[in-house]
N, C-alpha and C positions, 0 to 999 in steps of 0.2 A: 362374689365377682366370677369365682375359682369354676363354680354350680354352672353360670351360665355361659361360663367357655366352654367345657366340655361339654355341655348340651348343644351348644349351635356348631361344637366341632362333631355330630353324634357319638357322644363317649357317653353318652348315658340315656336311656332310653325311658321314662318312666310316666305311668299314666294319671291323668288327676283322680283316678277310684284309688288309687293307693297314697296319692298323696295326700287326700283329705280322709283315708283309714290308716295304712299302718304309719306313714309317716308323718299324720298329726298328733297319732298315739304315741308316737315316742318324744315330737317337741311339747303338745301342751299336756300327753298324759290322759288323750280321750279322744277319741276315732267318729268324724261324723256317723259313720254307719254303726256304730253301738249305740249312739244321742238320737239318731232317725234313721230306723232301716227302712221305715219304706221312702224317704226323699234319697237317703242313700241308692238304692234299688229303682227309682224311675232314674236317677241321673247314669246311671250304667244302662240301662234300656235307653236313653238316647244318646250316649255312647255310641251303642249297638246302631243302635238306627241311623246317627251320622256316616260311620264306618259304610252300612250298605247306599247309603244314598251316594257318598265322594266314589265309592271302588263298583257298585255296580248302577246308579239311577235307580235305587228301587227304595220308596219310601215305608218304609218296611222294616220289623227289627225279629228278633228270635225269645223267646223268652228263657226260664231258667229249664226250664221243661221242654224246647227247642220247638215252644209253638209258634209257627208263624202267626204274626198280629201286623194289620194297617193301622198305620195312623190316623186321628182323626184331631178335631180342633180341640176336643173333648181332653185329650189324653198330651197335645201339647201346654193345655193350660197348665196341666198336673204338673211336668214336667216343669213347666215356669215357675210355679208356687214351688220346686222342691229344689229349685237354684238357689231363687230369694232367700230359702231356709237355710239353707247351704251356705251363702253368701254370710247371713245375721248371726250365722254362729262363728262365721270366721271375726268377726266384726268381733265378738264379744272375746273373743282370744287373740286381740291387741292388746 
């Protein structure tokens, strides 16, 4: 409840990636990044693309080598599967 209050007031700013990595490691003893690096990276790219869409109306993202990628259906399917893997992992830690 306190976290929600602080978050709503803009006093806490934490990314999903930080939650499923560092925070999860502290709480569960395991991070999703360590559990499934490929799925974690896909979720990272998904958020990078989301930011480009939201702020620039561009359906692209830059990878860790700063290479620009356009999104296609295959990429979206991979990202969707990675989200499913993350939810399965989270459910296993209930």
